[in-house]
N, C-alpha and C positions, 0 to 999 in steps of 0.2 A: 533402923536397918543397918546392918553392918556393912562396912565398905570392903573393898577387894583386898585391902591390905590388913584387915582386922585379924589380930592374933587369935581371936576366939574361933575364927571360921576354919573348921577342919578340912583337911584335904579330901577326906571321905565324903563329907557333905557336899563339897564343891563337884567332885566326881559324879555324885548322884544327880545333882541338879544338871550337870552337863548331859548326862544320859537322857534325862527327861527332855531337854532341848533338842537333842538328836532325834528322839522319837517324834517330837512335834514338827521337826523339820521334814522328817519322812512322810508323816501324815499330811503335811502341806503339799508335798509333791505329788502325793496319791490323790490329792483333791478331797481328802477327808477333813473338811474344815471344821466340822463340829468337834471331832476328836482332837484336833489340833488346839482348838480354843480351850478345851478341858485341861489339856497338858500345860498350856500357858497359865491357865488359872491356878493349877496345882503348883506350879513354880512360884507364882506370886504369894500363894498362902504359906509356902515353905520358908518364906523370908529371903528370896533371891534378891541380891543387892542390885541387879542390873534392872532397875524399875524402868529407865528410859527405853531399853531394848525391848522388854516385854510390852511396854505400851505401844511402841512402834510396830511390833510384829502383830500384836492383837488387832490393830487398826487395819493392817494390810491383809490379815486373814479374814477379817470381817468384810473387807472390800471384796475380796474374791468370793466369799459365801454369798454375797448379794448379787453375784453375776457380773461383777467389774462394771457396775453402771453407777454406783453412789460416789461419784467423784467429789462432790462438795463435802461430803462427810469426812472422807479421807484427807482432802486437802486441809481441812479445819483442824484435824488431829496433827498433821505434819507441821502445819504452822505453829501450833502450840508447843510442839516438841522443839523445833528450832528456836522458838522465841525463849524457852526455858534455858537452852543451851547458850544462847547470847547473853543472858543475864547472869549466868553462873560464872564462876571464876575460869573455867575452861572445860574442854570436851572430855578431859581425862576423867573427870568425876562421873560422866554418864556414859562411858565407853562400855563396851561389852566385856564383862569381867570373867566370862567363861572361856578359858583357852585363849586363842588368839582371834579377835574379832574386830570388825570395823566399828567406829563409834556410831551410836544410834542417830546422832544429830546428822553425821555425814550422810548416812543412807537416807534420812528424812529430806535433806536437802536435795540430794539426787533425785529422789522420787517426786518432789515438788516440781523440779525442772522438767521431769518426764511428763508430768501432767500438762504443764504448760506447753510442751512440745506438741503433744497430741491435740491440743486445743488451738494449734496454729498461732500460738502466742510466742513467737520466736524470740522477740527482744526480751520479753520478761523472763524466758527460760534462760537465755544467755546471762542475764543479770543475776538470777538465782543461782546459777551454776558457777558464776565467777569465783567465789570464795573456795570451791573445791579445785578448780583449775589452777588457782593461784598456788596451791600447795600440793599439786599433782604428784611431785617427786616424793612427798612424805607419805602418800596413801599406800595402803597395801595393794599389791600387784593386780589383783583381780578387780578391786574397787577402782584403781587407776585406769584399768582397761575400760570399764564401764563409762567413767567420767569422760575419758578421751574420746570414746565412740560417740557419746552424746554430743560433746562439744563439737566434734568434726560434722556431725549431722546438722547441728544448728548453723554452723558457718556456711555449709552448703545450701541450706534452705534460705538463708538470708543473702545468697549470692556473694559471699565474701570469698571469691574463689582464691585470690592471692594469699590472703591470711590462712585459708584452709590448707594451701600447699605448704606455707611456712610451718604451720602447726603440725603438718604431716612430717616434715623434716625433724621437727623437735621431737616427736614420738619415735622416729626411726633412729635418730643418731644420738639423742640424749637419754631416752628412757628404754630404748630397745623393745618397743611394744609392737613394731611392724618390721617386716623384712623388705629388702629391696625389691621393687616391683620390676618384672622383666620388661626390658625395653626393646624396641624394634630394632632391627639391623640398619646400618646406614643407608642401604640401598632402598629401604621402604619410604614411602611418601609420607612425610611429617607435616606437610602444610594443611592445616585445618582452619575452619573458621567457626565462629560463635553460633551455637544452635539454640533453639528454645524448647524442643521436645526432650524429655529426660525420663529415665525410669523412675519409679516411685521412690521417695526418700526412705532411708532405713527407719525403722520404728523401734526405738528402745522399749523394754518391758519394765513393769513395776518389779521391784526386788524386795526380798525379805532377808534380813540378817540372819545368818546361820551359825551353828556352834563353831565351825571351822574358821569364822571369820570371813567367809566368801559371801557372794550374793547369788541368788537363784533367779535366772531369767525364765519367764514364762514363754509359752510358744507364741511366736509373733509371725504373722505372714508378711510377705514382701521381702525386703533385703535383710531383715533381721539386724543383729548388732555386729556383723562381721566387719572388723577393722580392715581386713584385706580387701573385701569388696569396696568399702568406702575409700580405701587408698587408691584402688583402680579408677573408681568414679571421679576422684579429686584430679587425678592426673589427666583423665579424658577431658573433663570439663576445662582444664587449663591448657588444652591442646598440646599435651606432651606425647611423644611417641612411646606407646606401651602396648605390649602383646597381651591379648585378652584370650585366655584359654578357657574355653567353655567346659563346664562339667556336667552338662545335662540339666541344669536347672534353668528356670525361666529368668532369674535374676542375672546371670552372667550373659545369657542370650540377650537380654533387653540392653545390657551394658554394651554389648558388641554393636547392636542397633544404634545406640547412642553415638558411638565412635564413627560408624558409617555416616551418620547424619552430620556430624561436625566436619567431617571430611568431604562433605557435599556429594557423597555417593548416595543419593536419595533412593535410587531403585534398589540398591543392596540393603538399605535400611528398611524399606517397605517389605522386602522379601523376608528379612530377618524377623520382623514383627509377625508376619503371616506364618511363618514357620513356628514361632512360639505359640500362636493361637491354635494352629492345627494339632501340634504335639500334646498340648494341654487338653484339647477337646478329646482326642483319642484316649488319653490317660484319665479323663474324667476329673481333672483338677482345675478346671476353670472356675474362677471366683469372679464376683462382681468387681473387686478391686483390679484383677488383672484385665478383665474386659474393658474397664474404663481406661486403664493405662494404655492398652493397645489402641483403642478407638481414638483417643485423643492424640497420640503420637502419629498415628496415621493421618489425621487430619492436619496436623502440623506439617507433615511432609508435603501433602497436596497443596497446602497453602503456600508452601515455599516454592512450588513449581507452578503456581498460578492456577491450579485446578479448583477454582473457588466453590463451585457447586459441589464437588466431590468432598472437599474439605468440610463444607458446611453439614453434609450428611453424615460424616464421621463424628464431627462434633455433637450433632443431635443424638446420635447412638451413644457417645460417651456419657451425655447428660442423663439419657434413660438408664444406662447402667449405674450412674452415680446416685440416681434417685432411690434405687434399691437399698443403697448405703445410708442415705440421709433421711429416710422416712420420718425417724424420731430421734434426733441426735441427743436429746435429753436423756433418753433411755438407753443410748448405745454405749458400747465399750469404747475405751480410749482408742484401740487399734482401729475400730470402724470409724470413730470420729476424725482420726488423722488421715484416713484414706479418702475422705470426701474432698472432692476438688472441683466443686461446682463453680467457684469464683474464677479459677483458672480457665476452666472449660468455657464459661460464658464470655470471658475476655477474648478467647480465640474465635469463638462463634461470632461475636460482634464485629471483629475485624473481617471475617469472611463475609458477613452481611454487608458490610460498607462496600467491599469490592463488588458484590452482587448488585449493588444500587438498591439495597432494601434498607433505607435508613431508619424507618420505624422500628423494625425488628432489631437493628444494631443498637439503637438507642436503649431499648428495653433490656437488652443483654448487658450493656455497660452499667446500668443502674445498680446491679448486684456487686460486682467487683470494686466499684468506686467506693463502697462503704468501707472495704478493708484496705484497698490501695490508694487511699485518697491523697498520698504524697507522690503519686506517680504522674507527673506532667504530661506524659505521652497519652495516658488514659483521658485526661481532661481534654486534650487536643482531638482524641478521636470522638468524644461525645459531642465537641463542638462542630466536627465534620459531619457527624449524623444530623444535627440541627440544621446546619446549612443546607445539606442535601435534600432534607425533607422539606425545608421552606422553599427552595428553588423548584421542587418537584410540584408543590402545590399552587405557588403563586406565579410561576412563570412557565406556561405550557408553550410559549413561542420563542424560547431562547434558542439562539443560533450558535452562541458560543458558551463553553463550559463555564461553570460558576465563577472561577477565579479570573476569567478574562472578559466577562461579559460587563462591559461599561457603556455599551452603546446606547441602549435604549433609555438609561437614566438621563444621559446628556440630551438625547433627542427629545424627551419629554420636557426638559427644562427649557428648551428652545421654544417649544409649542406653547408651554405655559407663559413664557415671557412675551411672545407675540400675542397671545389672547389677552394678557394684561394690558399691553399698549393699546390694543384695539378697544378695550373695555374702559379706557380713560385712567389707567393706573390703579384700579381696584386690586388690592391684594387677593390672591386666590386662597381659598380655604386649604388648611394643611391636609396633605394626602397621607400622612403618617398613620398607620393603623396600629393600635396599641392592643396587646394581648389582653384577654378578658381576665386572666389570672396574674397573680404577681410574677415578676421575672424570676423569682427565687424558687418557683415551683418547677420540679423537674419535668419539663415537657419540651419536645423538640421544636423549640422556637428560637428566633434569632436573639430575643432577650436574654434567654438561658445560655445560648452559645456565647454571648458576651461575657456572662459570669464565669463560664467554663474557660475561656481564653485568658481572662484575668487571672484565675488560679493557675493555669498552665504557665503563664508568663512569670508571675511571682515565684513560683517554684523553680522554673528553669534558671532564672537570673541568680537565684540563691545557690542553686547547685553549681552553676558556672563559677561563681565567686569562690566556692570551696572545692572546686575540681583538683583532684590530686594527679599531678604529672609525675610519672616515674622517672626520676632523674638517673639515667644510665649513660656513662660516658663510653666512648668507643673502646677504651682500654679495659672496661669492666665486662664487655661483651664476651670476650674470649677467656676471661679469668674464671676459674672455677668457683662455684659458691662455697662459703665456709660451711663445714659439716659439724660444726659444734654449736648449734643453735641454743639459745637460752629462753627463759620465759619472757625476757624483754624483747628479743629479737623476733619472735614470731608474732608479736603484736605490732610490729612496726608497719609491715605492708598494708596499704590502703586500697580499697575497692570503691569504684565510682558506681555503686549499686543504687541509682536513684530511681530506677523504673521497675522495681519489683512488681510482679514476679518475673519480669524479662531479666535476662543476664546483664552484667555491668556494661555501661555505655561508654563509648570512646568520646574523645573531644570533638571529633569531626561529626559524629552523629548528634551530639548535643547541640553543635552550632546549626546543623541542618534542621533540628526540630525547633530550635528558636527562630530560624528564618521562616518556618512554615507557620509558627504561631503568630509572628508579626504579620505575615501576609493575610492569614485568616482573620485576625483581629481588624485589620484595615478594611477588608472586604465587608465584614460584619458591621463596622462602624458606618460605612458607606450606605448600606442597606438601611441602617437605622437613622441615617441622616445626621450622624454625629460626625461632621466633616473634620472638626478640629482633631479629634482622636484618630480619625483615619489618616490624616495627614502625618501626625506624629508617628503613627506605627509604620507608615510607608517609609518615612525618613530613617526610622530606626532599622528597618529592613535593609535600606540601601547602605547603612553604615555597617552592616554585619560583616565579619570576616569570612573568607572562604565562601563567598556568595555565588550560588550557581547562576548560570545564565537565565534559566527560567524564572528564577526568583528576582533576579535583576530587572528583567522585563516587567514582572508583576509590580515591583516597587515603583518604577517609573509610571506605569499606567494608573495605579492607585493614587499616587501623589498628584498626578496631573488631573484626574477626576476629582479629587478632593478640593484642589485649588479652583478648578472651573465652578464648582458648586458653590464656593465660597466667594465667587465674584472676581477671582484673580486669575483671569484667562492668560494674561500676559506672562504671569509666572509659570503657569501650567505648560506653556509653549516649550520652556526649557526642558521639561521631562518628556516631551513628545517629539524629539528630534529623530527622524527616521534614520539618520546616519548611524546611530548607535546600534540599531538592530542588525546591521551588517557586520558587526563585530561578534555577534552571538555565535555560540557553537550550535550547529544544526543537530548534532547528535543528541544534545542535551534536550532539545525541543521535541525531537522525534520519539525519544523514549519515554516521554511523559504520558500520563494517562488524561489527556485532554485533546481538544480539537485542533490546536495550533501545532500541527505535525511538521511544520516547515518554516524556514526563515521568510519565505515569501508570504505565508499566511500572517506571520507576526508583523512583517512590513505593512501589509494592508490594513491591520487592525490599528496600528500606530498611526497611519497616515489618516485614516478615517477620523480617529479622535483629535488629531491635529486640525482636521477641517472643521470639527466641531468648535475647537478653541478659536479658529479664525472667525467662524460665523458669530460667536459670542462677542468678538471685538468689531463685528460689522466689517471685516475684511472679506466681504462676500465673493468678490470675483476671484481672489486667490484661493479661497476655499473650494469653489466650483471647479477652478483648474485642477486642484489636488484631487477632487473627487473623480475627475475623469481618468485619473491614472489608476484607479482601483480596479482590479479584475479578479479578485478571489471571491468564491461563493460565499464565504462566511460573512463578508460584509456587503455582499450584492444588494439584498433587500434594503438595509438601512441606508446604504449610499444613495439609492434611488429616492427614498423618502426624503433624506436631507437635501438632495439636489432639488427636488420639487419645493421643498420649504424655502430654499434660497431664492429660487425663481420667483416666489410669491413675495418675498421681502424686497427683491430688487425692483419690482415694479409690475406693470401690466404684463399679462401673460401673451405670448405670441400666438397669433391665431392658429388654430388647429392643434396646439400643444395640449396634452392631457394634464390634468391637475391632480 
């Protein structure tokens, strides 16, 4: 086969081949795939030297002819093309020899990344696209625009928001691929907060090399490949003041709703979403993808304002719409596959179910996203919370204090068992620990599985804290303008703490709060499983945390005291149960928690009661009885009466007429 530079290849023959390729391109755009394949076959029989281009185009046309569902066959052909290009001396020999065209291997690499993107394999897509991004400036402009669009979409999909903004500056000031976005006036409110609901990510399309060296995008629902729209989305997600001018399409309207949400104007965000739904319903353009997006985002808004029942209903509706897309993903198109969002919706529904005190349903919801987001420590913590809530609902119908503060009855039970043991002549009681019938590794809402979840959450959180990236910005740099000549190296420098995908990047304060919650839950579960050593260790780690809230400080002392008492170290436990430290706690921190300790007085009574238990364990019965007399809160009332009667029983004969 002659090469492009062959002196025997006449200009007339090349022009005739180019004409055939133009016809094939036209037939492809008209969805006449059989005729397109015939023309490509004719080109091959005529000895056209661009074998790699014809091979690539034939694979893409066959893919479209099969209804865009044979992803595996297309991927196999694309991998073979890129492998051949990697083993050859360079891509120049496999380039499109007809007029001006992009290299076949370049387009094949791009298409491979597109397929991985649609299959939600964002990390792999970034890896496959990296060689093209590295030489973005050398690519033909239309191809560079496609690669840049996909790269920006992948950065947003993986919550690399800082890097996406830096990459956007690179595209704007270095490559001139995007224009400057309209910013808001100084008088407008630019104070925004992180949000979780967002419009659907843009979906790039499969492309075919054409005679003119450009690429052809297929029709894609949703945001499409608009760099301008992605530019606005990037700025909105990075909380930049930007004006969004709606053009009547649901994409820009949804972006406006996203901006309202980030600005915490939840009412306007909900109105905007309802307007999109009404307008599309009247126009007859409602799709399952759009309905899924609107229902999920409405649920996120109601979840944010603590309307948990309404939020759960919206998430259920979103799942029903999503099921229409995900009925048979193996036979679905790439666009349909990328629109399926069951994992994210189930994550949101699980959180709503936890707030509604429905732990079984929450646990079942979390089982699906944990397979995809198994590196998310917050998701492991949520699963453990569902296990704890379910265990407490089943095993303790008489609890007076919320799960995380209930240490009363365990200690009282220890006192009773100790007394019965002494009365029985020192015989050791049988262990009351109940073991689950199945292995602790089986995903069931049990305390044993909760312990595994918490170990995973703790390991991940400590790892992420060690690698947490702190943006070092000096006061002088705050007012200094950013450099507007970014390079390939500069846009790769920004780091994002995107440890909790699919949620947005996490702050150091949020990471430390999550670590404290994990320590507290781990200590509680260990106490329930009678692993007192681990319970004490977790409580001490909790108390050693930085920026510890007053509520967690109270829990840390309570759990440490309980663990020490159960280990027979009541004297050490009394150091953690000093009522004076409760007076230093912030009452607002206690009042705003979702538990029953709504005041400092309630916390004082609980701590004093447990201090009385420690005194009773040391046989300091009179002092314990005196302390019990000062308790006046309903939370500890029944337990205090029971302990007082028990102390009377141990102190000697019962006074005549006194009830036992």
